[in-house]
N, C-alpha and C positions, 0 to 999 in steps of 0.2 A: 504494500500500500504506500502511496506517496505521502511524504510529510507535507503538512500545511502550516505555514507561519502566518499567524494573524498579527499584523504589525500595527502598533500604536493605539490599541484600544484602551478602555478604562475598565480593567477587571474589577468586579464587585469586591469590596473590602480593601482596596488599595487606594492610596491618595494620589498616585501619579500614574500616567499612562505606562503601559508595559506591552511586551510581545507575548503571544501565546503560541507555543509550538505544539502541534497536534501530530502525534506519531501513532500509526496503526489504529487510528480512530479514537485515541485517548489523549487527554492532556498530558504532555510529557514535561513541559517546562513553562513557567511564567516568570519573566524577568525583563529587564530593560536591555536593549541592544543584543538580542539573541541572534546568533549566526547559525544558519542551517543550510549549508550548500545543497543544492538540488531540490530544496523544498519549494512548493508553489506558494508564492507570497500574495497575501490579500491585505490591502490597506484598509484598516478599519478605524482610522484616526477619528477621534471624537465620539466613537460609538461605545456604548456600555456593553460589557461582556458579563453575562450571567451564567451560572451553572445550569445544567439541564433541569427543567422544571418537571417534576414527577408527582403525580397524584398517588400517594402511597397509602391512602386510607383503606383499611381492610379490617373486617371483623373475622378474625381467625376462628372464632367459635361458631360462626354462621356461614362458613364457606366450605367448599369442596376443593380448596387450594391444593394443587398438585395432582388432582385426579382428572379424569376425562371430563369434557364439557357435558353439563347436564342442563337441559332447558328449564326455565322458570315455570313451575306448575302450580304455584299457590295463587290464591286470590289476593286482592289488595287490602284486606283487613289484617290487623295484627293477629287476631285469633286464627285466621286462615293461614297465615304464614307460619305461625308457631305449630299448628297442627300438621301442616305439610312437612315441616322440618322433622318433627318427631316421627311422623308416619313413614317417611322415605328413608330414614337412617339405615334400617336393616337391608332394604332393597339395594342401597348404594354402598353397603359395606362400611358404613361409618358407625363407630361405637357410640353408645349413648353417653350423655354427659357424665353420669355416675361412673361409667367404666373408665373414663379418662381422668378421674380425680386421683390425686396422690393419696395413698393410704399409709398410715403410720404403722 
């Protein structure tokens, strides 16, 4: 993969402009005056550089995270969602809440 040098941007959390070297799709270096022979250079002077924005909100107790995709089959009421969750656990191979609790 080709290196990309983002030249002269304002990385979040820094007081002065800096260069951002991206190597193999990941940020490799953030500093002033970066030299990267062969890198594609993109002038981003005056632009704000932010980290990737990720929506990481997840209810691990209410998800089938890591399993195959399962379509939503509950109605839109709270009682319907709770009943659907409890009723489909065995079908989907998910242990009940009490089976997942730590025991002394």
